[in-house]
Backbone as JSON Lines, residues from 0, in Angstrom:
{"i":0,"aa":"M","n":[81.25,91.93,132.18],"ca":[81.81,91.82,130.92],"c":[80.78,91.4,129.83]}
{"i":1,"aa":"S","n":[80.82,92.15,128.68],"ca":[79.8,91.77,127.72],"c":[79.98,90.49,127.1]}
{"i":2,"aa":"Q","n":[79.08,90.04,126.34],"ca":[79.01,88.77,125.81],"c":[80.15,88.72,124.68]}
{"i":3,"aa":"I","n":[80.3,89.68,123.88],"ca":[81.3,89.72,122.95],"c":[82.67,89.88,123.51]}
{"i":4,"aa":"E","n":[82.88,90.67,124.58],"ca":[84.13,90.85,125.31],"c":[84.4,89.46,125.89]}
{"i":5,"aa":"A","n":[83.54,88.66,126.36],"ca":[83.78,87.39,126.83],"c":[84.22,86.47,125.79]}
{"i":6,"aa":"R","n":[83.61,86.48,124.66],"ca":[83.99,85.77,123.51],"c":[85.44,86.05,122.99]}
{"i":7,"aa":"L","n":[85.78,87.35,123.05],"ca":[87.09,87.76,122.7],"c":[88.06,87.2,123.56]}
{"i":8,"aa":"A","n":[87.86,87.24,124.9],"ca":[88.79,86.74,125.86],"c":[88.94,85.18,125.7]}
{"i":9,"aa":"E","n":[87.83,84.48,125.37],"ca":[87.69,83.05,125.23],"c":[88.69,82.73,124.03]}
{"i":10,"aa":"L","n":[88.66,83.58,122.95],"ca":[89.47,83.37,121.79],"c":[90.89,83.78,121.97]}
{"i":11,"aa":"G","n":[91.11,84.57,123.05],"ca":[92.54,84.97,123.29],"c":[92.85,86.32,122.41]}
{"i":12,"aa":"I","n":[91.64,86.95,122.07],"ca":[91.87,88.1,121.2],"c":[91.68,89.52,122.05]}
{"i":13,"aa":"E","n":[92.67,90.37,121.9],"ca":[92.45,91.6,122.58],"c":[92.21,92.67,121.51]}
{"i":14,"aa":"L","n":[91.09,93.24,121.72],"ca":[90.72,94.36,120.65],"c":[91.71,95.53,120.81]}
{"i":15,"aa":"P","n":[92.17,95.92,119.66],"ca":[93.26,97.04,119.74],"c":[92.51,98.35,119.93]}
{"i":16,"aa":"T","n":[93.38,99.39,120.21],"ca":[92.8,100.76,120.32],"c":[92.52,101.22,118.86]}
{"i":17,"aa":"V","n":[91.67,102.17,118.72],"ca":[91.36,102.64,117.32],"c":[92.67,103.31,116.69]}
{"i":18,"aa":"V","n":[92.83,102.82,115.52],"ca":[94.02,103.3,114.77],"c":[93.66,104.84,114.25]}
{"i":19,"aa":"P","n":[94.61,105.77,114.61],"ca":[94.26,107.1,114.18],"c":[94.44,107.23,112.71]}
{"i":20,"aa":"P","n":[93.53,108.11,112.07],"ca":[93.54,108.29,110.62],"c":[94.94,108.78,110.18]}
{"i":21,"aa":"V","n":[95.22,108.28,108.96],"ca":[96.47,108.75,108.34],"c":[96.16,109.91,107.31]}
{"i":22,"aa":"A","n":[95.01,110.37,107.18],"ca":[94.61,111.37,106.32],"c":[93.26,112.06,106.83]}
{"i":23,"aa":"S","n":[92.61,112.71,105.89],"ca":[91.33,113.46,106.31],"c":[90.05,112.57,106.31]}
{"i":24,"aa":"Y","n":[89.87,111.85,107.33],"ca":[88.67,110.87,107.4],"c":[88.47,110.53,108.85]}
{"i":25,"aa":"I","n":[87.39,109.91,109.22],"ca":[87.25,109.32,110.54],"c":[87.24,107.84,110.38]}
{"i":26,"aa":"P","n":[87.62,107.11,111.43],"ca":[87.7,105.62,111.31],"c":[86.3,104.88,111.14]}
{"i":27,"aa":"A","n":[85.17,105.46,111.59],"ca":[83.85,104.84,111.41],"c":[82.81,105.97,111.6]}
{"i":28,"aa":"I","n":[81.72,105.71,110.85],"ca":[80.58,106.67,110.97],"c":[79.27,105.88,111.06]}
{"i":29,"aa":"V","n":[78.32,106.4,111.84],"ca":[76.98,105.72,112.0],"c":[76.07,106.38,110.88]}
{"i":30,"aa":"S","n":[75.24,105.63,110.22],"ca":[74.23,106.09,109.3],"c":[73.04,105.19,109.55]}
{"i":31,"aa":"G","n":[72.0,105.78,110.15],"ca":[70.79,104.98,110.6],"c":[71.19,103.93,111.49]}
{"i":32,"aa":"S","n":[70.94,102.65,111.1],"ca":[71.27,101.55,111.99],"c":[72.52,100.77,111.32]}
{"i":33,"aa":"L","n":[73.3,101.44,110.67],"ca":[74.5,100.86,110.07],"c":[75.7,101.69,110.47]}
{"i":34,"aa":"V","n":[76.91,100.91,110.54],"ca":[78.16,101.58,110.85],"c":[79.06,101.17,109.6]}
{"i":35,"aa":"F","n":[79.62,102.2,109.06],"ca":[80.52,102.05,107.96],"c":[81.95,102.31,108.48]}
{"i":36,"aa":"T","n":[82.98,101.42,108.32],"ca":[84.22,101.8,108.7],"c":[84.99,102.29,107.46]}
{"i":37,"aa":"S","n":[85.96,103.18,107.79],"ca":[87.02,103.5,106.73],"c":[87.9,102.31,106.55]}
{"i":38,"aa":"G","n":[88.62,102.29,105.5],"ca":[89.45,101.19,105.24],"c":[90.6,101.1,106.35]}
{"i":39,"aa":"Q","n":[90.63,99.88,106.93],"ca":[91.57,99.74,108.09],"c":[92.74,98.88,107.59]}
{"i":40,"aa":"L","n":[93.96,99.44,107.92],"ca":[95.21,98.73,107.65],"c":[95.56,97.84,108.77]}
{"i":41,"aa":"P","n":[96.52,96.92,108.63],"ca":[96.87,95.99,109.76],"c":[97.83,96.58,110.73]}
{"i":42,"aa":"M","n":[97.56,97.71,111.23],"ca":[98.39,98.47,112.04],"c":[98.54,97.73,113.43]}
{"i":43,"aa":"V","n":[99.76,97.55,113.89],"ca":[100.0,97.02,115.35],"c":[100.91,97.95,116.04]}
{"i":44,"aa":"S","n":[100.37,98.58,117.04],"ca":[101.21,99.49,117.8],"c":[101.66,100.57,117.0]}
{"i":45,"aa":"G","n":[100.85,101.11,116.01],"ca":[101.2,102.28,115.28],"c":[101.97,101.98,114.05]}
{"i":46,"aa":"A","n":[102.25,100.74,113.74],"ca":[103.15,100.39,112.57],"c":[102.58,99.25,111.82]}
{"i":47,"aa":"L","n":[102.9,99.14,110.47],"ca":[102.59,98.06,109.69],"c":[103.53,96.9,109.94]}
{"i":48,"aa":"P","n":[102.97,95.65,110.17],"ca":[103.96,94.53,110.35],"c":[104.77,94.07,109.16]}
{"i":49,"aa":"A","n":[104.2,94.58,107.96],"ca":[104.87,94.24,106.64],"c":[104.4,95.23,105.66]}
{"i":50,"aa":"T","n":[105.2,95.38,104.56],"ca":[104.73,96.27,103.5],"c":[105.09,95.53,102.21]}
{"i":51,"aa":"G","n":[104.36,96.01,101.16],"ca":[104.7,95.4,99.84],"c":[103.52,94.66,99.14]}
{"i":52,"aa":"K","n":[103.72,94.04,98.11],"ca":[102.71,93.27,97.33],"c":[102.72,91.85,97.78]}
{"i":53,"aa":"V","n":[101.44,91.25,97.74],"ca":[101.3,89.9,98.06],"c":[101.47,89.0,96.84]}
{"i":54,"aa":"G","n":[102.17,87.88,97.01],"ca":[102.36,86.93,95.97],"c":[103.41,85.96,96.41]}
{"i":55,"aa":"D","n":[103.75,85.06,95.45],"ca":[104.69,84.09,95.66],"c":[106.13,84.48,95.12]}
{"i":56,"aa":"G","n":[107.06,84.48,95.91],"ca":[108.49,84.76,95.43],"c":[109.25,85.68,96.3]}
{"i":57,"aa":"H","n":[110.53,85.92,95.96],"ca":[111.33,86.77,96.72],"c":[110.93,88.19,96.74]}
{"i":58,"aa":"G","n":[110.86,88.8,97.91],"ca":[110.53,90.13,97.99],"c":[109.0,90.41,98.12]}
{"i":59,"aa":"L","n":[108.17,89.47,98.11],"ca":[106.67,89.53,98.1],"c":[106.28,89.08,99.5]}
{"i":60,"aa":"V","n":[105.16,89.57,99.87],"ca":[104.48,89.18,101.19],"c":[103.69,87.91,100.96]}
{"i":61,"aa":"P","n":[103.98,86.93,101.53],"ca":[103.41,85.55,101.43],"c":[101.9,85.61,101.76]}
{"i":62,"aa":"A","n":[101.11,84.91,100.97],"ca":[99.62,84.95,101.13],"c":[99.27,84.61,102.56]}
{"i":63,"aa":"A","n":[99.93,83.68,103.14],"ca":[99.53,83.22,104.61],"c":[99.8,84.36,105.43]}
{"i":64,"aa":"D","n":[100.89,85.21,105.28],"ca":[101.04,86.28,106.28],"c":[99.97,87.43,105.9]}
{"i":65,"aa":"A","n":[99.7,87.59,104.73],"ca":[98.63,88.64,104.3],"c":[97.26,88.26,104.9]}
{"i":66,"aa":"R","n":[97.11,86.97,104.98],"ca":[95.77,86.53,105.57],"c":[95.76,86.89,107.09]}
{"i":67,"aa":"D","n":[96.89,86.76,107.8],"ca":[96.9,87.24,109.18],"c":[96.73,88.77,109.28]}
{"i":68,"aa":"Y","n":[97.3,89.48,108.34],"ca":[97.24,90.94,108.28],"c":[95.75,91.37,107.92]}
{"i":69,"aa":"A","n":[95.0,90.6,107.18],"ca":[93.51,90.79,106.95],"c":[92.79,90.67,108.32]}
{"i":70,"aa":"R","n":[93.17,89.57,109.05],"ca":[92.52,89.4,110.35],"c":[92.8,90.67,111.29]}
{"i":71,"aa":"I","n":[94.1,91.08,111.31],"ca":[94.33,92.21,112.14],"c":[93.54,93.56,111.69]}
{"i":72,"aa":"S","n":[93.44,93.65,110.41],"ca":[92.65,94.74,109.89],"c":[91.23,94.71,110.31]}
{"i":73,"aa":"A","n":[90.64,93.43,110.25],"ca":[89.3,93.35,110.7],"c":[89.16,93.66,112.15]}
{"i":74,"aa":"L","n":[90.05,93.29,112.96],"ca":[90.01,93.72,114.5],"c":[90.12,95.19,114.64]}
{"i":75,"aa":"N","n":[90.93,95.77,113.7],"ca":[91.11,97.22,113.83],"c":[89.71,97.85,113.46]}
{"i":76,"aa":"A","n":[89.05,97.25,112.43],"ca":[87.71,97.81,112.06],"c":[86.78,97.63,113.23]}
{"i":77,"aa":"L","n":[86.74,96.52,114.0],"ca":[85.83,96.35,115.13],"c":[86.14,97.45,116.17]}
{"i":78,"aa":"A","n":[87.32,97.72,116.46],"ca":[87.77,98.77,117.44],"c":[87.14,99.99,116.94]}
{"i":79,"aa":"A","n":[87.19,100.34,115.66],"ca":[86.49,101.65,115.13],"c":[85.02,101.56,115.33]}
{"i":80,"aa":"I","n":[84.37,100.46,115.09],"ca":[82.96,100.21,115.36],"c":[82.63,100.47,116.75]}
{"i":81,"aa":"K","n":[83.31,99.87,117.69],"ca":[83.08,99.98,119.1],"c":[83.16,101.36,119.52]}
{"i":82,"aa":"S","n":[84.12,102.19,118.93],"ca":[84.32,103.6,119.35],"c":[83.16,104.45,119.01]}
{"i":83,"aa":"V","n":[82.21,104.02,118.02],"ca":[81.05,104.84,117.78],"c":[79.74,104.31,118.28]}
{"i":84,"aa":"I","n":[79.71,103.1,118.66],"ca":[78.44,102.44,119.16],"c":[78.56,102.01,120.63]}
{"i":85,"aa":"G","n":[79.76,102.14,121.15],"ca":[80.01,101.72,122.5],"c":[80.18,100.39,122.89]}
{"i":86,"aa":"S","n":[79.45,99.4,122.36],"ca":[79.63,98.0,122.64],"c":[79.41,97.09,121.39]}
{"i":87,"aa":"L","n":[80.34,96.14,121.13],"ca":[80.08,95.21,120.11],"c":[78.84,94.42,120.25]}
{"i":88,"aa":"D","n":[78.39,94.26,121.46],"ca":[77.12,93.55,121.66],"c":[76.03,94.11,120.91]}
{"i":89,"aa":"R","n":[76.07,95.35,120.51],"ca":[75.0,95.98,119.87],"c":[75.0,95.62,118.35]}
{"i":90,"aa":"I","n":[75.95,94.88,117.8],"ca":[75.9,94.52,116.52],"c":[74.91,93.42,116.2]}
{"i":91,"aa":"T","n":[74.08,93.55,115.33],"ca":[73.06,92.53,114.99],"c":[73.42,91.83,113.69]}
{"i":92,"aa":"Q","n":[74.35,92.32,112.89],"ca":[74.72,91.6,111.66],"c":[75.99,92.19,111.12]}
{"i":93,"aa":"V","n":[76.99,91.41,110.8],"ca":[78.06,91.9,109.91],"c":[77.46,91.76,108.52]}
{"i":94,"aa":"V","n":[77.29,92.92,107.85],"ca":[76.64,93.0,106.58],"c":[77.58,92.63,105.47]}
{"i":95,"aa":"K","n":[78.7,93.48,105.4],"ca":[79.6,93.46,104.22],"c":[80.99,93.57,104.63]}
{"i":96,"aa":"V","n":[81.91,92.8,104.08],"ca":[83.37,92.96,104.28],"c":[83.98,93.23,102.84]}
{"i":97,"aa":"T","n":[84.76,94.28,102.83],"ca":[85.4,94.48,101.51],"c":[86.87,94.47,101.89]}
{"i":98,"aa":"G","n":[87.62,93.63,101.12],"ca":[89.1,93.46,101.41],"c":[89.76,93.8,100.11]}
{"i":99,"aa":"F","n":[90.94,94.65,100.26],"ca":[91.56,95.0,99.25],"c":[93.13,94.32,99.45]}
{"i":100,"aa":"V","n":[93.6,93.8,98.41],"ca":[94.96,93.1,98.49],"c":[96.0,93.67,97.51]}
{"i":101,"aa":"A","n":[96.91,94.33,97.99],"ca":[97.95,94.84,97.07],"c":[98.62,93.61,96.5]}
{"i":102,"aa":"S","n":[98.43,93.29,95.2],"ca":[98.83,92.11,94.53],"c":[99.86,92.17,93.51]}
{"i":103,"aa":"D","n":[100.75,91.29,93.6],"ca":[101.69,91.1,92.44],"c":[100.81,90.7,91.27]}
{"i":104,"aa":"P","n":[101.1,91.12,90.09],"ca":[100.26,90.77,88.87],"c":[100.01,89.42,88.69]}
{"i":105,"aa":"A","n":[100.82,88.52,89.12],"ca":[100.59,87.08,88.85],"c":[99.67,86.49,90.06]}
{"i":106,"aa":"F","n":[99.39,87.26,91.16],"ca":[98.7,86.67,92.18],"c":[97.17,86.82,92.15]}
{"i":107,"aa":"T","n":[96.45,85.69,92.28],"ca":[95.02,85.56,92.06],"c":[94.3,85.08,93.37]}
{"i":108,"aa":"G","n":[95.12,84.94,94.52],"ca":[94.44,84.38,95.7],"c":[93.88,85.36,96.64]}
{"i":109,"aa":"Q","n":[93.35,86.51,96.12],"ca":[92.82,87.47,97.01],"c":[91.68,86.91,97.97]}
{"i":110,"aa":"P","n":[90.79,86.02,97.43],"ca":[89.86,85.47,98.34],"c":[90.31,84.74,99.51]}
{"i":111,"aa":"G","n":[91.47,84.03,99.37],"ca":[92.0,83.34,100.61],"c":[92.68,84.21,101.48]}
{"i":112,"aa":"V","n":[93.24,85.38,100.98],"ca":[93.76,86.38,101.88],"c":[92.66,87.04,102.77]}
{"i":113,"aa":"V","n":[91.62,87.36,102.18],"ca":[90.55,88.08,102.76],"c":[89.8,87.2,103.79]}
{"i":114,"aa":"N","n":[89.87,85.85,103.61],"ca":[89.31,84.86,104.55],"c":[89.81,85.12,105.98]}
{"i":115,"aa":"G","n":[91.02,85.76,106.04],"ca":[91.52,86.05,107.32],"c":[90.62,86.95,108.16]}
{"i":116,"aa":"A","n":[90.03,87.91,107.49],"ca":[89.03,88.87,108.07],"c":[87.65,88.17,108.24]}
{"i":117,"aa":"S","n":[87.21,87.44,107.24],"ca":[85.97,86.73,107.4],"c":[85.88,85.69,108.45]}
{"i":118,"aa":"E","n":[86.97,84.9,108.56],"ca":[86.92,83.88,109.61],"c":[86.98,84.42,110.94]}
{"i":119,"aa":"V","n":[87.79,85.43,111.26],"ca":[87.78,85.92,112.63],"c":[86.4,86.47,112.99]}
{"i":120,"aa":"L","n":[85.68,87.18,112.0],"ca":[84.42,87.69,112.37],"c":[83.43,86.52,112.62]}
{"i":121,"aa":"G","n":[83.53,85.44,111.92],"ca":[82.75,84.25,112.2],"c":[82.94,83.64,113.59]}
{"i":122,"aa":"E","n":[84.25,83.63,113.95],"ca":[84.66,83.12,115.3],"c":[84.1,83.98,116.5]}
{"i":123,"aa":"I","n":[84.16,85.3,116.19],"ca":[83.68,86.25,117.25],"c":[82.12,86.21,117.34]}
{"i":124,"aa":"F","n":[81.56,86.39,116.11],"ca":[80.05,86.7,116.08],"c":[79.16,85.41,115.84]}
{"i":125,"aa":"G","n":[79.77,84.35,115.38],"ca":[78.93,83.16,115.07],"c":[78.02,83.56,113.85]}
{"i":126,"aa":"E","n":[76.77,83.18,113.92],"ca":[75.9,83.33,112.8],"c":[75.7,84.74,112.26]}
{"i":127,"aa":"I","n":[75.72,85.77,113.2],"ca":[75.53,87.13,112.88],"c":[76.97,87.65,112.19]}
{"i":128,"aa":"G","n":[77.98,86.83,112.19],"ca":[79.18,87.21,111.5],"c":[79.23,86.86,110.05]}
{"i":129,"aa":"V","n":[78.21,86.08,109.57],"ca":[78.21,85.65,108.24],"c":[77.81,86.87,107.38]}
{"i":130,"aa":"H","n":[78.56,87.07,106.3],"ca":[78.34,88.39,105.6],"c":[78.54,88.18,104.08]}
{"i":131,"aa":"S","n":[78.2,89.3,103.35],"ca":[78.53,89.29,101.96],"c":[79.96,89.92,101.81]}
{"i":132,"aa":"R","n":[80.65,89.78,100.71],"ca":[82.05,90.17,100.67],"c":[82.59,90.43,99.25]}
{"i":133,"aa":"S","n":[83.64,91.26,99.21],"ca":[84.42,91.46,97.95],"c":[85.85,91.39,98.36]}
{"i":134,"aa":"A","n":[86.56,90.6,97.47],"ca":[88.13,90.54,97.72],"c":[88.6,91.09,96.37]}
{"i":135,"aa":"V","n":[89.35,92.2,96.47],"ca":[89.8,92.93,95.37],"c":[91.35,93.1,95.23]}
{"i":136,"aa":"G","n":[91.95,92.66,94.19],"ca":[93.31,92.87,93.96],"c":[93.58,94.28,93.41]}
{"i":137,"aa":"V","n":[94.52,95.01,94.02],"ca":[94.88,96.4,93.58],"c":[96.43,96.46,93.52]}
{"i":138,"aa":"A","n":[96.83,97.6,92.76],"ca":[98.13,97.84,92.46],"c":[98.96,98.21,93.8]}
{"i":139,"aa":"V","n":[98.38,99.1,94.59],"ca":[99.09,99.58,95.72],"c":[98.03,100.06,96.74]}
{"i":140,"aa":"L","n":[98.39,100.01,98.07],"ca":[97.49,100.53,99.06],"c":[98.26,101.57,99.94]}
{"i":141,"aa":"P","n":[97.54,102.32,100.7],"ca":[98.2,103.38,101.52],"c":[99.25,102.88,102.44]}
{"i":142,"aa":"L","n":[100.33,103.61,102.42],"ca":[101.58,103.25,103.28],"c":[102.24,101.96,102.75]}
{"i":143,"aa":"D","n":[101.88,101.51,101.55],"ca":[102.41,100.34,100.93],"c":[101.88,99.02,101.81]}
{"i":144,"aa":"S","n":[100.78,99.14,102.49],"ca":[100.12,98.09,103.08],"c":[99.81,96.85,102.26]}
{"i":145,"aa":"P","n":[100.01,95.72,102.63],"ca":[99.66,94.59,101.83],"c":[98.04,94.3,101.71]}
{"i":146,"aa":"V","n":[97.36,94.75,102.65],"ca":[95.92,94.59,102.81],"c":[95.22,95.85,103.44]}
{"i":147,"aa":"E","n":[93.94,95.91,103.18],"ca":[93.09,96.94,103.79],"c":[91.65,96.2,103.86]}
{"i":148,"aa":"V","n":[90.94,96.46,104.95],"ca":[89.63,95.9,105.09],"c":[88.69,96.94,105.59]}
{"i":149,"aa":"E","n":[87.48,96.94,104.99],"ca":[86.36,97.82,105.41],"c":[85.23,96.89,105.83]}
{"i":150,"aa":"L","n":[84.48,97.32,106.86],"ca":[83.27,96.62,107.36],"c":[82.11,97.44,107.28]}
{"i":151,"aa":"I","n":[80.95,96.86,107.05],"ca":[79.57,97.43,107.27],"c":[78.92,96.5,108.19]}
{"i":152,"aa":"V","n":[78.37,97.05,109.35],"ca":[77.58,96.32,110.27],"c":[76.33,96.93,110.63]}
{"i":153,"aa":"S","n":[75.23,96.24,110.9],"ca":[74.01,96.68,111.52],"c":[74.09,96.65,112.96]}
{"i":154,"aa":"F","n":[73.29,97.52,113.66],"ca":[73.28,97.45,115.06],"c":[71.95,97.92,115.52]}
{"i":155,"aa":"A","n":[71.72,97.6,116.86],"ca":[70.45,97.96,117.54],"c":[70.81,98.86,118.72]}
């Protein structure tokens, strides 16, 4: 068992299978010593756990739930990365996380939502999981997903 696989088991995290693309793209691509993922939605067993805009109020996705969905999206991105480099032990640095949050116009808590992705990467990778980041509010995301996460990692 690899070091990262052991860490995932210790955390009780099962890496999902790679989410099939919903359009004309691939889940991840290698360029030099970097892996770039496509935007990953919080798909679980082929379906979104929730849809809609994030915010406070009736009919909106609560920020705490969206934070969990950002975590799932990051795990889906790790599955895509593993599919192109073979082992997550090859990652030398999580370089950048970009999180998109489908936001109600009054919602400004995008950084807290994207923390769901950032924190799980820190739990898994420790110091090499520390990264730069953008948390962006948007009007709508594919399939009406509440969140989408992209990763850039370096590897050896």
